[in-house]
C-alpha positions in Angstrom: -3.6 -19.4 5.0 -1.5 -19.6 1.8 -1.5 -17.4 -1.2 -2.4 -19.3 -4.4 -2.6 -16.5 -7.0 -2.2 -12.8 -7.5 -3.2 -10.4 -10.3 -3.2 -6.7 -10.9 -3.8 -4.1 -13.6 -1.4 -1.5 -14.8 -1.7 1.6 -12.6 -2.3 4.8 -14.4 -5.2 6.4 -16.3 -7.7 3.8 -17.6 -10.7 4.0 -19.9 -12.2 1.0 -18.1 -14.9 1.1 -15.4 -14.0 0.0 -11.9 -15.7 -3.4 -12.2 -13.9 -4.0 -15.4 -10.6 -3.3 -13.7 -11.6 -5.6 -10.8 -12.6 -8.3 -13.3 -9.2 -8.1 -15.1 -7.2 -8.3 -11.8 -9.4 -11.3 -10.6 -9.1 -13.2 -13.9 -5.3 -12.7 -13.7 -5.2 -14.0 -10.1 -7.4 -17.0 -11.1 -5.1 -17.8 -14.0 -2.0 -17.5 -11.8 -3.6 -19.9 -9.3 -4.8 -22.3 -12.0 -8.3 -22.0 -10.6 -11.8 -21.1 -11.8 -14.2 -18.7 -10.1 -16.4 -21.7 -9.1 -13.5 -22.8 -6.9 -13.9 -19.7 -4.8 -15.9 -20.0 -1.6 -16.2 -16.3 -0.6 -15.0 -12.9 -1.7 -13.7 -9.9 0.3 -13.7 -6.7 -1.8 -12.7 -3.2 -1.0 -13.4 0.1 -2.7 -14.2 3.6 -1.4 -17.2 4.2 -3.8 -16.6 7.9 -4.3 -19.5 10.3 -4.2 -18.2 12.0 -7.3 -17.8 8.8 -9.4 -19.3 8.9 -12.9 -20.3 5.3 -12.4 -23.2 6.1 -10.1 -22.7 2.8 -8.3 -22.4 2.4 -4.5 -23.1 -1.3 -4.0 -19.8 -2.8 -5.2 -20.3 -6.2 -3.6 -23.5 -6.8 -5.5 -21.9 -5.5 -8.7 -19.3 -8.2 -8.3 -22.1 -10.8 -7.8 -23.7 -9.7 -11.1 -20.3 -9.7 -12.9 -19.4 -13.2 -11.8 -23.0 -14.5 -11.8 -22.6 -15.9 -8.2 -24.6 -15.9 -5.0 -21.5 -16.7 -2.9 -20.8 -14.5 0.2 -19.2 -11.2 -0.8 -18.1 -8.8 1.9 -17.0 -5.2 1.2 -14.4 -3.8 3.6 -13.8 -0.1 3.1 -10.8 1.2 5.2 -9.7 4.4 3.5 -6.2 3.8 1.9 -5.7 0.7 4.1 -8.6 -1.2 2.3 -6.4 -3.7 0.5 -4.3 -4.8 3.5 -7.4 -4.8 5.8 -9.3 -6.9 3.3 -6.5 -9.4 3.3 -6.4 -9.4 7.1 -10.2 -10.0 7.1 -10.1 -12.8 4.5 -7.4 -14.5 6.6 -9.8 -14.7 9.5 -12.6 -16.4 7.5 -13.3 -20.1 7.7 -13.4 -20.9 4.0 -11.1 -23.0 1.8 -10.6 -20.5 -0.9 -11.2 -16.7 -0.6 -10.8 -14.1 -3.3 -9.7 -10.7 -2.2 -10.0 -7.8 -4.7 -9.5 -4.1 -4.4 -10.2 -1.4 -7.0 -10.3 2.4 -7.4 -11.3 4.6 -10.3 -10.1 8.2 -9.7 -8.8 9.7 -12.9 -12.1 10.7 -14.5 -12.5 13.4 -11.9 -11.0 16.7 -11.1 -8.2 16.9 -8.6 -10.3 19.3 -6.5 -13.0 16.6 -6.1 -10.5 14.0 -5.2 -9.0 16.3 -2.6 -12.4 16.9 -1.1 -13.1 13.2 -0.9 -9.8 12.4 0.7 -10.4 15.1 3.3 -13.3 12.9 4.6 -10.6 10.7 6.0 -9.4 13.6 8.2 -10.8 14.7 11.5 -14.1 16.5 10.9 -14.2 18.5 14.1 -11.2 20.7 13.2 -9.0 19.4 10.4 -11.7 19.5 7.7 -13.0 22.9 9.0 -9.5 24.3 8.8 -8.8 22.9 5.3 -6.2 20.5 6.5 -6.0 17.7 3.9 -3.6 14.7 3.8 -0.6 16.6 2.2 -0.9 19.4 4.7 -1.3 17.0 7.7 1.8 15.1 6.5 3.6 18.4 6.0 2.9 19.3 9.7 4.4 15.9 10.7 7.4 16.5 8.5 7.9 20.0 9.9 7.8 18.7 13.4 10.2 15.8 12.5 12.7 18.2 11.0 12.5 20.4 14.1 12.9 17.6 16.6 15.6 15.8 14.6 17.7 18.5 12.8 20.2 16.0 11.4 17.5 15.0 9.0 16.8 17.3 6.1 14.5 17.5 3.0 17.5 16.1 1.1 16.6 12.8 2.8 13.0 13.1 1.5 14.5 13.6 -2.0 16.6 10.4 -1.7 13.5 8.4 -0.6 11.5 9.6 -3.6 14.4 9.1 -6.0 14.9 5.5 -4.8 11.2 4.8 -5.4 11.3 6.2 -8.9 14.4 4.2 -9.8 12.4 1.0 -8.8 9.2 2.1 -10.5 11.2 2.6 -13.7 11.6 -1.2 -13.8 8.0 -2.1 -12.9 5.7 -2.7 -16.0 2.6 -2.2 -13.8 3.8 1.2 -12.4 2.6 4.6 -13.4 6.2 5.7 -13.9 7.4 2.6 -15.7 10.2 3.4 -18.2 10.2 7.1 -17.0 13.4 8.4 -15.5 13.1 11.0 -12.8 16.3 12.8 -11.7 17.2 14.0 -8.2 17.2 17.5 -9.6 13.5 17.2 -10.8 12.6 16.1 -7.3 14.5 18.9 -5.6 13.0 21.5 -7.9 9.4 20.3 -8.0 6.7 22.6 -6.7 6.0 23.0 -3.0 2.7 21.3 -2.2 2.7 22.0 1.6 6.0 23.1 3.0 8.3 21.3 3.5 6.8 18.7 1.1 7.2 19.1 -2.6 5.2 17.5 -5.4 7.7 14.8 -5.9 7.5 13.9 -2.2 3.9 12.9 -2.6 2.3 9.8 -4.0 0.3 9.9 -7.3 -3.4 9.1 -7.7 -4.2 6.5 -10.4 -6.8 4.0 -11.5 -6.1 0.4 -10.8 -7.1 -2.9 -9.3 -5.3 -5.9 -7.6 -6.5 -9.3 -6.5 -5.2 -12.1 -4.3 -6.5 -15.7 -3.8 -6.1 -17.2 -0.3 -6.3 -20.9 0.2 -6.0 -23.5 3.0 -4.2 -25.8 0.7 -0.5 -25.7 1.1 1.0 -23.5 -1.6 4.4 -21.8 -2.2 3.6 -18.6 -0.3 2.5 -18.7 3.3 0.9 -15.8 5.3 2.9 -16.3 8.5 1.8 -13.1 10.2 -1.2 -10.8 9.7 -2.4 -8.0 12.1 -4.3 -4.8 11.9 -4.7 -1.8 14.3 -6.9 1.2 14.3 -5.8 4.5 16.0 -7.1 8.0 16.5 -7.7 9.9 13.3 -5.3 12.8 13.6 -1.6 12.5 14.3 -2.0 15.4 16.8 -4.6 13.6 18.9 -1.9 11.1 19.7 0.7 11.2 22.4 3.5 11.8 19.9 2.6 12.7 16.3 5.9 11.3 15.1 5.1 7.8 16.5 2.3 6.1 14.5 1.4 3.4 17.0 -1.0 1.6 14.6 2.1 0.8 12.5 4.1 -0.3 15.6 1.3 -2.4 17.1 0.2 -4.1 13.9 3.8 -4.9 12.8 4.7 -6.2 16.3 1.6 -8.4 16.2 2.4 -9.8 12.8 6.0 -10.4 13.7 5.0 -12.2 16.9 2.6 -14.5 15.0 5.5 -15.2 12.6 8.0 -15.8 15.4 10.3 -13.2 13.9 12.0 -9.9 14.7 12.4 -6.8 12.4 15.9 -8.0 11.3 14.4 -11.2 9.9 12.5 -9.4 7.2 14.2 -9.4 3.8 12.3 -6.7 2.1 9.3 -4.4 2.6 6.5 -2.7 0.7 5.9 0.5 2.8 2.9 2.8 2.4 4.8 5.8 1.2 1.9 8.2 0.7 4.5 10.9 1.4 8.2 10.6 1.8 8.0 11.6 5.5 5.6 8.7 6.0 8.1 6.2 4.6 10.8 7.7 6.8 8.9 7.5 10.1 7.7 4.0 9.1 11.3 2.8 9.0 11.3 3.7 12.7 7.8 2.5 13.7 8.4 -0.9 12.0 11.5 -1.3 14.1 14.2 -1.0 11.4 15.7 2.1 12.9 15.7 4.1 16.2 13.4 7.1 16.3 15.2 10.0 14.6 17.6 7.8 12.7 15.5 6.5 9.8 17.4 8.7 7.3 20.5 6.6 7.9 18.9 3.7 6.0 18.4 5.7 2.8 21.8 7.5 3.1 23.8 4.3 3.3 21.7 2.4 0.7 20.2 -0.1 3.1 16.7 0.4 1.5 17.9 0.4 -2.1 17.1 -2.4 -4.5 20.6 -3.9 -4.0 20.7 -3.0 -0.3 20.4 -5.1 2.9 16.6 -4.5 3.2 15.1 -3.2 -0.1 12.0 -1.0 0.4 9.3 -0.5 -2.2 10.9 -2.6 -5.0 7.6 -2.0 -6.9 8.2 1.8 -6.9 5.8 2.2 -4.0 2.8 4.6 -3.9 5.2 7.3 -5.1 6.2 5.8 -8.5 3.9 2.8 -8.9 0.8 4.9 -8.0 -1.9 4.9 -5.4 -5.4 3.7 -6.2 -6.3 3.7 -2.4 -8.3 0.4 -2.0 -6.1 -1.5 -4.4 -2.8 -0.3 -3.0 -2.5 -2.9 -0.2 -3.2 -5.8 -2.5 -0.7 -4.4 -5.1 1.9 -4.7 -2.3 1.0 -8.3 -1.9 1.3 -8.8 -5.6 4.9 -7.4 -5.5 5.9 -9.5 -2.5 4.6 -12.7 -4.1 6.4 -11.9 -7.4 9.6 -11.3 -5.5 9.3 -14.4 -3.4 8.8 -16.5 -6.5 11.7 -14.9 -8.3 9.4 -13.4 -11.0 10.1 -9.7 -10.5 12.3 -9.3 -13.6 14.8 -6.4 -13.7 13.8 -5.4 -10.1 14.3 -8.9 -8.6 15.8 -8.9 -5.1 18.7 -11.3 -4.6 17.6 -12.6 -1.2 13.8 -12.7 -1.0 12.4 -15.2 1.4 10.3 -13.1 3.8 8.5 -9.9 2.9 6.3 -7.5 4.8 3.4 -5.4 3.4 2.6 -2.2 5.4 -0.7 -0.5 4.4 -1.9 2.7 6.0 -5.4 4.3 6.1 -5.6 8.0 6.5 -2.7 9.7 8.3 -1.8 6.7 10.4 -5.4 6.1 11.6 -5.5 2.4 10.5 -2.7 0.1 9.6 -2.5 -3.5 8.3 0.7 -5.5 8.3 1.0 -8.8 6.5 4.1 -11.0 6.4 4.6 -13.6 3.6 7.2 -16.3 3.4 8.3 -18.6 0.6 7.7 -22.1 1.7 9.6 -24.0 -1.0 11.8 -23.5 -4.1 
């Protein structure tokens, strides 16, 4: 299918309810597509519907039906932090002419302790939850093992990854850190969250929504590859915790559909929930050999003016991470780049972009490849 329109809210702290954020992103996408809601045949939505939410609403699909006054099919696809990418993959399988995909999360009215407890439900309940292992500590264990196995990589490389994302987020009006400079010294001196990861090696929770309209009618952006893979929940259930096979399998599947190799991709939106996740994703996506991902950030390959820019939006680190909306915000960024509408962060050669969206600590991954078809 093709992408006809995209929309998203600013990521940060919002005084709007989740359905209001979803409505805003949807209206923006419809306007971008020059369509009305009556032109939509079906909707795929994604949200986690938190237990602690002040909205007291756990039937989001029906809420959208009320909001748009429609009886059209609405399917909710929760997939932890991979909700957006998985919803797009799902919509791409449906036999409808026009499908709206919308993801939203409302987090910032709640205490961080509550958010942490909820996120732990995406961890293995048999031992990780019982031991108090949350997402940051699980990522820290992966980071510690990576540094042990590949001693040429250091936490300085994590700093550079985070710094690159903040430099890009500074230029993105939709990003949490838009217009806010962050120095390498601030990153290096930020508090330890779970050794060796510091606060500035971690993504930031925000409120936000994003929407995409898929169509069978030929448009300027084509989905040329879309794949999704689900893996075991804990990295340490897998043969190698430093190889996240769901990323490798889904990206290879999407690339095969597109008839491309990793070197054919011009730019990427990577799910950088933590700097170590971005680093190993370079390798799992086929852009670097295992243990050599740090070379890409050291030599500037992944910078905005590099050979393969990574996270021109600022990524989860500087744009922000409203879990179910994140994957669709990646699509928004790629579409804007392919159209040449990214403003100060515009990439010079943007013809093919890949969106990489992870759920949990590598437990589910969706990869979607978009190509500019004309212009």
